[in-house]
C-alpha positions, 0 to 999 in steps of 0.5 A, a space after each residue: 128618345 132622350 138623346 134625341 131630345 139632348 141633341 135638339 136641346 143643344 141644337 136649340 141653345 146653339 142657335 141663340 148663344 151662337 156657341 160652338 160648344 153646344 155644336 160639339 155637344 149635339 155631335 157628340 150626342 148624336 154619335 151615341 144615338 148612332 149606337 141606339 136605334 137607327 130611326 132616331 139617329 135619322 131623325 136627329 141627322 136630318 135635324 142637324 143638317 137642318 140646323 147647318 142650312 138655318 146657320 147659313 141662312 142666318 149666320 154665314 156659310 163659313 160658320 156653317 162649314 166650321 160646324 159641318 167639320 165639328 159636328 161630324 168629328 164629334 160624331 165619330 168619337 163614341 164610335 171610334 171609342 166603342 169599336 176600341 173597347 169592343 175589339 180589344 175584348 173580341 175580333 174586329 169584325 164582331 166589334 164592328 158588328 156590335 157597333 153598327 148593331 140595328 144598322 145591319 138589318 135595315 135592307 133586310 127584305 125578309 124583315 120588310 116582307 112580314 104581315 106586321 110591318 107591312 100592317 103597321 107601315 099601312 101598306 097592306 091596304 093602301 086604298 083604305 090607308 089613304 081615305 082614313 088619312 084624308 078623312 082624319 086630315 079633314 078632321 085635323 083642319 077643322 078641329 084644330 085649325 079653327 082655334 089657331 086661326 081664331 087665336 091669330 085674328 085677335 077678334 072680339 070675345 063674343 065672336 071668338 066664342 062663336 068660332 069656337 063652337 065650330 070645332 065641337 059642333 064638327 066633333 059631334 057630326 063626325 062622331 055621329 056618322 063614324 064609330 068613335 073607337 076607330 076614330 080614336 085609333 085613326 086619330 094620329 093619322 095626319 100627323 106626318 101631313 101636319 108636321 110637314 106643313 108646320 116644317 114648310 111654313 116655319 122655314 119660309 118664316 126663318 128665312 124671311 125674318 132670319 129668325 132663330 126662333 122659327 128656325 128651331 121650330 123648323 128642326 123640331 118639326 124636321 125631327 118629328 116628320 122624319 121620325 114618322 116615316 116608319 109609319 107613314 101611312 098608319 101612324 098611331 099614338 099607342 103601343 109601337 108608335 108612342 115614341 115614334 108620334 110623340 115628338 110631332 104630337 107635341 111640337 104641332 099642340 105647342 108651337 102653332 099656339 105658342 106663335 100664334 100668341 095662344 100661348 105667350 112665351 118670352 122672347 129673346 135669347 132664353 127663347 130656346 130654354 123656354 121652347 126646350 123646357 116645355 118640350 121636355 116638360 110634356 114629354 115626361 108627362 
């Protein structure tokens, strides 16, 4: 996770400083990430790909091509170094297996057929998973959509307070009809839908305004959404899902508020550092 955050931090700095050194640093860290867990590398890889697309939109295609070559070259460095060090001590095939690590088990059908994986992915009972997903998504829209909309409308205080009671009343109604413990366990189910919606929204604004600010939000959203692919229909924020759900959880509760003016953040070149510092702080907390 830490290496993933470093990649995102470097991409954010590159967006605002236009410095190719940050792209090189992101590529090198991406190579280190390949040596860890596949799900984190895949999420970071899609984030880098999104960064390159946004570079075409905000800057130009020539620079995006240069950045692509830079990312590939710097990403290969840790892999070649690792293979060289291992092959000096063990046979080349074993050294290659050591570099690949968890990638060797990606297509293993025996692992995918285990009840543990099917339960964690939410495909053991798809109907129940979809029903719970729909119910929790509705709750998300009411509980967290209302404050964001109210904050963006800039209404008078009395109207804001009145509308602010809607999530509280709605929460009481939901708890009245459904036991609280299953609700808490299903709390994070809508994260993939919300993170994807935020990605679409930020992509539109980034393209429309050619904004590095919204491009950065898009990159974080893509990372969080991709990371949830491992447990798409049954997202949890405890036990197995803690690390996988953390980025999407954090970005959904901080970036929309910042964009709507609920949480004021400074603008300009320092915004990338402001966003990433906020992200890092709450991640470690």
